[in-house]
matplotlib code that plots the C-alpha trace (Angstrom):
import matplotlib.pyplot as plt

x = [62.3, 60.8, 58.2, 58.3, 55.4, 56.2, 54.0, 52.5, 53.3, 50.6, 50.0, 49.1, 46.4, 44.1, 43.4, 45.7, 44.4, 45.7, 42.7, 40.5, 41.2, 38.0, 36.4, 34.1, 31.3, 30.1, 26.6, 26.1, 23.0, 23.6, 21.1, 20.6, 22.3, 25.2, 24.5, 28.0, 31.3, 33.3, 35.0, 35.0, 31.2, 30.1, 28.6, 26.9, 27.9, 26.3, 29.0, 31.8, 31.3, 31.7, 34.7, 36.4, 36.6, 37.6, 40.3, 43.0, 44.2, 47.5, 46.1, 43.0, 40.8, 41.3, 38.6, 38.5, 38.5, 42.1, 44.4, 46.9, 49.2, 47.6, 49.5, 51.8, 54.0, 55.4, 55.2, 57.1, 55.7, 57.6, 58.2, 55.7, 53.0, 52.6, 54.4, 53.7, 56.0, 54.6, 56.7, 54.7, 55.0, 56.8, 54.3, 51.2, 49.6, 46.5, 44.1, 45.5, 49.1, 50.4, 52.3, 50.5, 52.8, 52.8, 51.7, 48.4, 47.6, 48.6, 46.4, 43.4, 43.8, 44.1, 41.1, 38.8, 39.8, 39.3, 36.0, 35.1, 34.9, 32.0, 33.0, 30.5, 32.9, 36.0, 36.0, 36.8, 40.3, 40.6, 43.4, 45.7, 47.6, 45.8, 43.0, 40.2, 41.7, 41.9, 38.3, 37.1, 38.8, 41.2, 44.5, 45.6, 45.4, 49.2, 49.7, 48.0, 50.2, 50.7, 54.0, 55.4, 59.0, 59.5, 57.3, 57.5, 57.5, 54.5, 54.6, 51.5, 51.8, 48.9, 47.6, 47.9, 48.6, 45.6, 45.3, 43.0, 44.6, 45.4, 41.7, 40.8, 43.0, 41.0, 38.0, 36.9, 37.9, 41.5, 41.6, 43.8, 42.7, 44.3, 45.1, 45.2, 41.7, 40.1, 41.8, 40.7, 37.1, 36.3, 33.1, 32.7, 35.9, 33.6, 31.9, 32.8, 34.5, 36.7, 37.4, 40.9, 41.2, 43.9, 42.0, 41.4, 38.7, 37.9, 34.5, 32.9, 29.4, 26.9, 23.2, 21.1, 18.4, 20.0, 23.6, 27.2, 29.7, 33.4, 36.0, 39.3, 42.1, 45.0, 47.3, 46.5, 49.7, 48.0, 45.9, 47.2, 45.5, 42.2, 40.0, 36.8, 37.0, 33.8, 31.6, 28.0, 26.5, 22.7, 20.8, 17.9, 16.5, 13.7, 15.4, 12.8, 13.4, 17.1, 16.3, 14.0, 16.7, 19.3, 17.1, 16.6, 20.3, 20.4, 22.7, 25.3, 24.9, 22.6, 24.1, 20.9, 17.8, 14.1, 13.9, 10.4, 11.8, 14.8, 13.2, 11.9, 15.2, 17.1, 14.8, 15.1, 18.7, 20.5, 24.1, 23.7, 22.1, 24.8, 24.2, 27.1, 27.9, 28.2, 29.6, 26.5, 23.6, 20.1, 18.5, 15.9, 17.2, 15.0, 15.0, 15.7, 15.0, 11.3, 8.5, 7.8, 11.2, 13.1, 11.8, 14.0, 11.0, 9.4, 12.6, 13.1, 9.4, 9.5, 12.7, 11.2, 8.0, 9.8, 9.8, 13.2, 12.9, 9.8, 11.6, 14.6, 12.7, 9.5, 10.3, 14.0, 13.5, 16.4, 18.9, 19.3, 19.9, 18.1, 20.2, 20.1, 23.3, 24.9, 28.2, 27.8, 29.1, 32.4, 34.0, 37.7, 39.4, 36.4, 37.6, 34.6, 32.0, 29.7, 26.9, 23.2, 19.9, 19.1, 15.7, 17.2, 16.8, 13.3, 10.4, 8.5, 5.4, 7.3, 8.9, 5.6, 4.1, 7.2, 7.0, 3.3, 4.1, 7.0, 4.8, 2.1, 4.8, 5.7, 2.1, 1.2, -0.9, -4.1, -6.0, -3.5, -2.2, 0.7, 1.5, 5.0, 6.3, 8.5, 10.9, 12.5, 14.2, 12.2, 12.6, 10.2, 12.4, 12.2, 8.5, 7.7, 9.9, 8.3, 4.7, 5.4, 6.9, 4.0, 1.7, 3.9, 3.7, -0.1, -0.5, 1.6, -0.9, 1.5, 0.1, 2.7, 2.6, 5.1, 7.4, 9.1, 12.0, 14.6, 17.9, 19.9, 17.1, 16.6, 20.2, 20.6, 17.6, 19.1, 22.5, 21.5, 17.8, 17.1, 13.4, 12.0, 10.6, 11.8, 14.0, 15.4, 19.1, 21.9, 25.6, 28.1, 31.5, 34.3, 36.8, 36.5, 36.6, 33.8, 34.8, 33.4, 29.9, 30.1, 31.3, 28.0, 26.3, 29.2, 28.0, 30.6, 29.5, 26.5, 26.8, 25.9, 24.5, 20.9, 19.4, 21.3, 22.4, 24.5, 26.0, 29.4, 30.1, 29.6, 31.9, 34.5, 34.6, 35.2, 37.9, 39.5, 39.4, 41.2, 44.2, 44.4, 46.9, 46.2, 43.5, 41.9, 41.6, 40.3, 37.7, 36.4, 36.1, 34.2, 31.9, 31.1, 30.2, 28.0, 26.2, 25.4, 24.1, 21.7, 20.5, 19.8, 18.7, 19.2, 19.0, 17.0, 19.2, 17.0, 19.0, 22.6, 23.1, 23.9, 25.0, 22.4, 23.5, 22.8, 25.8, 25.8, 28.0, 29.5, 31.0, 34.2, 36.3, 33.4, 34.4, 31.9, 33.5, 32.4, 32.9, 30.8, 33.4, 33.7, 35.9, 35.5, 39.2, 39.3, 36.5, 36.3, 33.5, 33.5, 31.2]
y = [-121.1, -118.3, -119.1, -117.3, -117.2, -115.9, -114.6, -116.7, -115.8, -113.4, -115.5, -118.5, -116.6, -115.5, -116.3, -114.3, -111.0, -111.7, -114.0, -110.9, -108.5, -106.5, -104.3, -106.2, -105.1, -107.3, -106.4, -108.2, -108.4, -107.4, -108.0, -104.3, -100.9, -100.6, -98.5, -97.0, -97.5, -96.6, -99.9, -99.1, -98.6, -101.6, -104.8, -106.7, -108.9, -106.4, -103.9, -106.5, -107.5, -104.0, -103.2, -106.4, -104.9, -101.3, -102.2, -104.7, -105.7, -107.2, -110.6, -111.5, -114.4, -115.8, -117.4, -120.5, -118.5, -119.4, -116.8, -115.3, -112.3, -108.9, -105.7, -107.8, -109.9, -112.0, -112.2, -113.7, -115.0, -114.9, -118.1, -117.3, -116.4, -112.9, -110.8, -110.7, -108.8, -108.0, -107.0, -104.8, -105.0, -102.1, -101.7, -101.3, -97.9, -96.0, -95.1, -91.5, -92.9, -92.5, -95.5, -97.7, -97.7, -99.3, -96.1, -96.3, -99.5, -98.0, -95.0, -97.2, -99.6, -96.8, -95.1, -98.1, -98.5, -94.8, -94.6, -91.4, -93.4, -95.4, -98.6, -101.3, -104.0, -102.8, -105.8, -108.2, -106.9, -107.0, -109.7, -106.9, -105.6, -102.8, -102.7, -103.3, -100.9, -98.2, -98.9, -98.6, -95.2, -96.5, -95.7, -93.6, -95.0, -94.6, -97.6, -100.0, -102.9, -101.9, -100.2, -99.0, -100.1, -98.4, -97.7, -101.4, -103.1, -103.4, -105.1, -106.3, -107.5, -109.5, -109.8, -113.6, -116.1, -116.0, -118.9, -117.1, -113.7, -113.9, -114.6, -111.6, -109.5, -110.5, -108.7, -105.2, -103.9, -104.6, -102.7, -99.6, -96.0, -93.2, -90.9, -87.6, -88.2, -89.0, -86.0, -83.7, -84.9, -86.4, -88.6, -87.5, -89.4, -92.2, -90.0, -90.9, -87.6, -88.0, -91.7, -93.1, -96.8, -99.4, -102.4, -103.7, -101.1, -97.4, -96.0, -94.0, -93.4, -94.4, -93.9, -95.3, -97.7, -97.7, -98.9, -98.6, -98.3, -99.1, -99.1, -100.9, -99.2, -98.8, -98.3, -101.6, -103.7, -106.7, -104.7, -106.6, -109.7, -108.0, -109.0, -107.2, -103.5, -102.3, -103.6, -102.5, -103.6, -103.5, -103.4, -106.0, -106.9, -109.1, -112.3, -113.2, -109.9, -110.6, -114.0, -112.4, -109.9, -112.7, -114.7, -111.5, -111.2, -107.9, -109.3, -112.0, -113.3, -113.1, -114.0, -115.1, -116.9, -117.2, -120.6, -121.3, -121.2, -123.5, -126.6, -124.7, -122.8, -126.0, -127.3, -124.2, -123.2, -126.4, -126.0, -122.1, -122.6, -122.9, -124.3, -124.8, -125.0, -121.6, -120.7, -119.0, -119.1, -117.8, -116.9, -114.8, -112.4, -112.0, -108.6, -109.7, -106.1, -106.6, -108.6, -111.5, -112.2, -111.4, -114.8, -117.7, -120.1, -118.0, -117.9, -121.6, -122.3, -120.2, -122.0, -125.4, -124.9, -124.3, -127.1, -126.5, -129.5, -128.0, -124.6, -126.2, -128.5, -126.6, -123.0, -123.1, -126.0, -128.0, -125.3, -124.8, -127.2, -127.2, -125.4, -126.1, -124.3, -121.0, -122.3, -124.1, -127.6, -128.1, -124.9, -124.8, -124.9, -126.7, -130.2, -132.3, -129.9, -127.5, -127.6, -127.8, -127.4, -130.4, -130.7, -130.8, -134.6, -134.8, -135.5, -132.4, -133.5, -133.9, -130.5, -128.9, -130.4, -129.2, -125.7, -125.3, -126.3, -123.8, -121.0, -121.8, -121.8, -118.3, -117.2, -117.2, -119.4, -119.4, -118.3, -115.4, -114.6, -112.4, -110.3, -110.0, -107.9, -109.9, -107.7, -108.8, -107.3, -107.3, -110.7, -113.4, -116.0, -114.0, -113.4, -117.0, -118.0, -115.5, -116.4, -120.2, -119.5, -117.3, -120.2, -122.6, -120.2, -120.0, -123.0, -121.1, -118.3, -116.0, -113.6, -112.2, -108.8, -108.1, -105.1, -105.2, -102.9, -102.7, -104.3, -101.2, -99.8, -103.2, -103.7, -100.1, -100.6, -103.8, -102.2, -98.8, -98.6, -102.2, -101.3, -104.8, -107.9, -110.6, -109.9, -111.9, -111.8, -113.8, -114.1, -115.2, -116.2, -113.8, -116.5, -120.2, -120.2, -120.6, -117.3, -115.5, -116.6, -116.8, -113.2, -111.9, -112.0, -110.8, -107.9, -105.5, -106.1, -103.7, -103.5, -107.2, -108.3, -107.5, -109.4, -107.3, -110.4, -109.7, -112.7, -112.1, -115.9, -116.1, -113.2, -114.7, -117.9, -116.0, -114.0, -117.1, -118.8, -115.8, -116.4, -120.2, -121.2, -125.0, -125.4, -128.5, -126.7, -123.6, -125.6, -127.0, -123.5, -122.3, -125.3, -124.4, -120.9, -122.2, -124.6, -121.4, -119.7, -122.5, -122.6, -118.9, -118.6, -114.9, -115.9, -118.7, -120.6, -121.7, -122.8, -123.2, -121.4, -122.6, -120.1, -119.8, -118.2, -118.1, -117.6, -117.0, -119.4, -116.2, -115.5, -117.5, -118.2, -118.4, -121.0, -122.1, -121.8, -121.9, -118.1, -117.2, -114.7, -113.9, -110.8, -109.4, -109.4, -113.2, -113.4, -112.8, -112.6, -114.8, -114.4]
z = [-28.9, -31.0, -33.7, -37.0, -39.5, -42.9, -45.7, -48.4, -52.0, -53.2, -56.3, -54.2, -52.4, -55.2, -58.8, -61.0, -62.1, -65.5, -66.0, -66.0, -68.8, -68.6, -65.9, -63.6, -61.3, -58.4, -57.3, -54.0, -51.8, -48.1, -45.3, -44.7, -44.4, -42.0, -39.0, -39.4, -41.3, -38.2, -37.4, -33.7, -33.6, -35.7, -34.4, -37.2, -40.1, -42.4, -41.5, -41.3, -45.0, -46.1, -43.8, -45.0, -48.5, -47.4, -44.9, -44.3, -40.9, -39.7, -40.7, -42.8, -43.6, -47.1, -49.2, -47.0, -43.7, -43.0, -41.5, -43.9, -43.8, -44.3, -43.6, -41.6, -43.9, -40.9, -37.1, -34.2, -30.9, -27.6, -25.8, -23.2, -25.8, -24.4, -27.0, -30.8, -33.0, -36.5, -39.5, -41.8, -45.5, -47.0, -49.9, -47.7, -48.5, -47.8, -50.6, -50.7, -51.2, -47.6, -46.3, -43.7, -40.7, -37.2, -35.6, -37.6, -35.7, -32.3, -33.1, -34.0, -31.0, -28.5, -30.0, -29.6, -26.0, -25.2, -23.2, -25.1, -28.4, -27.0, -28.8, -27.9, -29.2, -27.3, -25.0, -27.8, -27.6, -23.7, -24.1, -25.0, -21.9, -20.1, -22.6, -20.1, -17.6, -20.3, -21.5, -17.9, -17.5, -15.0, -16.8, -19.8, -23.3, -23.8, -21.4, -23.9, -24.7, -28.4, -29.5, -32.8, -32.5, -35.9, -38.9, -40.0, -36.6, -34.4, -31.0, -29.2, -25.5, -24.0, -20.5, -20.7, -23.4, -25.8, -28.2, -30.5, -30.7, -34.4, -35.2, -33.0, -35.2, -38.3, -36.8, -37.8, -34.3, -35.1, -38.4, -38.7, -39.1, -41.1, -38.1, -40.1, -41.5, -38.2, -36.5, -39.2, -39.8, -36.4, -36.8, -40.4, -41.4, -42.7, -45.3, -48.9, -49.5, -46.4, -45.8, -46.4, -46.5, -46.9, -48.3, -51.7, -52.3, -51.6, -50.9, -53.7, -52.5, -49.7, -50.5, -47.6, -48.7, -52.2, -52.4, -51.3, -54.2, -54.0, -56.6, -56.7, -54.7, -57.1, -54.1, -52.5, -52.3, -54.1, -56.5, -59.6, -58.2, -57.4, -60.3, -59.5, -60.3, -58.7, -55.8, -55.1, -51.8, -52.1, -48.8, -49.0, -45.6, -47.2, -48.2, -50.8, -52.5, -52.7, -54.3, -56.9, -57.8, -58.0, -60.4, -62.5, -62.7, -60.8, -58.0, -58.1, -54.6, -51.6, -48.2, -46.5, -47.9, -47.0, -45.5, -46.6, -50.2, -49.6, -51.2, -54.3, -54.6, -54.7, -57.4, -59.5, -58.9, -58.0, -56.8, -56.9, -53.5, -50.9, -47.4, -45.0, -41.3, -39.6, -36.3, -34.8, -32.4, -33.1, -29.8, -27.9, -25.3, -22.2, -20.4, -16.8, -15.6, -16.4, -14.8, -15.2, -17.0, -13.8, -12.5, -13.4, -13.5, -16.2, -18.2, -18.0, -18.8, -21.9, -23.0, -22.4, -24.3, -27.6, -30.1, -31.7, -34.0, -35.5, -35.9, -37.5, -39.9, -40.7, -40.3, -41.4, -43.8, -42.3, -42.7, -38.9, -36.0, -32.7, -29.9, -26.3, -25.4, -26.1, -27.6, -30.9, -31.4, -33.2, -31.8, -31.1, -27.7, -26.0, -25.3, -24.2, -25.5, -23.7, -21.2, -22.2, -20.3, -18.0, -19.7, -23.2, -23.6, -22.1, -24.5, -25.6, -23.7, -20.5, -21.0, -21.6, -18.4, -16.4, -18.0, -17.1, -13.5, -13.3, -14.6, -12.0, -9.3, -10.5, -10.3, -14.0, -16.3, -18.3, -15.1, -14.6, -18.1, -18.9, -22.1, -23.4, -26.4, -28.8, -30.9, -34.0, -37.1, -40.3, -42.2, -43.2, -41.4, -38.1, -38.5, -39.0, -36.1, -33.8, -34.9, -34.2, -30.8, -29.9, -30.5, -28.4, -25.5, -25.4, -23.0, -20.5, -20.4, -22.4, -25.0, -27.5, -29.1, -31.8, -32.4, -35.8, -36.8, -39.6, -38.7, -37.7, -35.5, -33.9, -32.9, -31.8, -29.5, -28.1, -27.4, -26.2, -25.1, -24.2, -24.6, -25.0, -23.1, -25.4, -28.5, -31.4, -31.8, -33.3, -32.8, -35.3, -33.8, -34.6, -33.7, -33.0, -29.2, -26.6, -24.9, -27.9, -27.1, -23.3, -23.0, -24.5, -21.1, -18.9, -16.7, -18.0, -21.6, -22.0, -25.7, -26.1, -22.8, -24.0, -21.1, -18.5, -16.8, -13.7, -12.0, -10.2, -10.1, -13.9, -14.4, -12.1, -14.1, -17.3, -15.7, -14.3, -17.8, -19.2, -17.1, -17.6, -20.2, -20.0, -22.6, -21.0, -17.6, -19.4, -21.2, -17.9, -16.4, -19.4, -19.3, -15.6, -16.8, -19.6, -17.1, -15.1, -18.2, -19.0, -15.4, -15.3, -19.0, -19.8, -23.5, -24.9, -27.4, -30.3, -33.3, -34.5, -37.8, -41.2, -43.8, -46.6, -49.9, -53.6, -55.7, -59.4, -61.5, -62.9, -59.5, -59.2, -56.1, -53.5, -50.9, -48.3, -44.9, -41.2, -40.8, -43.9, -45.0, -48.6, -49.3, -52.8, -53.4, -53.5, -56.1, -59.8, -62.4, -65.5, -68.4]

ax = plt.figure().add_subplot(projection="3d")
ax.plot(x, y, z, "-o")
ax.set_aspect("equal")
plt.show()
């Protein structure tokens, strides 16, 4: 039996453009500047928000974060779940008027797997046949399991049945590229004067530390239903600054908030403050290549001493939940739930006693203190969290020094230099499956394995799960891997995220969702 998924009627997806008869500009606060607009070299939600407006993949998330057709108007799945055949819409065009064809996706997917591209996020697409081997330089890119049957038919073959493949294809790594532009301009294809996009918007200008300006793409297949004509992304790393600009009417939304102001914001702004469950984990990465963090007793002691309830309620004003595992609760394809640290249910006092004893066993304590550098990206929320944790670690004989960077420099350091002892990081699930969190510390994932964790047994469990089609058996394998993670503690899970936003009543169509995705094409502005 072959399964067929057909496109929704465009009018059912968004509010009718006829409701908006005047030009509209959406000024939206973003958490910082993108490090790049090359979809194959991005890694943060800052960049994902922008790329979601500039490009359209085979499938996309709608306003509720449900998968709907994008460039693909329909798709079929083979009976064994290994082959997906996508039928591309015949009215899909690039911003320069060229048709979007199946070969554009082949070009893009081969490029991200090419080792010379240096894509840190390439492994997210390893379920595609031969993707990992190509990315490791073992076989040629032409062997990738992606084929243009004709201009309107794209065939993707997988290594093994992957229940979340469509969600993977909503991610920026699965977006198409305009081959002629990339070949002509090389790395400069992302510049405003060169970039060719196929989404609802086209790039007009990019002024770092000022704004990114986009205008409606008249060649977009659903342009008549795109109500907002111009989008300006304003990089505002300080959440309180974004709120002030929101209250002054300078921006219509902020996608993160200063937690110390949550209570007063609710009092002042009422239901303009939006708090919703979010598929993410806020954690500290521990550099296992440095003393004393190469000692598992030290890592466990640091994790045990943290009062997560205090962080959640006092620092984050109840907008986060205490985390004792890497995989957030409520995630899909994880029957029975995940594994958490064995001390998670102990009282805080008992945990503190055990942590002090473990530090002494490792040779450290107030009589033999140790200094660690804690790095975080600039934000009042991160600063307050780091300051509180530094106080919690003092009874262990740990002195903390802080290193603060802007968001792009901080994540570049984590991915490339790894010049830190302890570093704040966060991960928002790209798809609702535990693999999307557990893969972070796989040894062959240098772009996100900030801790430089190298455990062959852990890697083997993830590899085994990747070939297991039975979801119940697969969940048990992944649970074993997570148990190994909390035993070795390369990252210290601190909090499960909630999305925190302020949204103007003028901005219509904003739907709170677990992925915290809000593409501008599904919104409109009302006076």
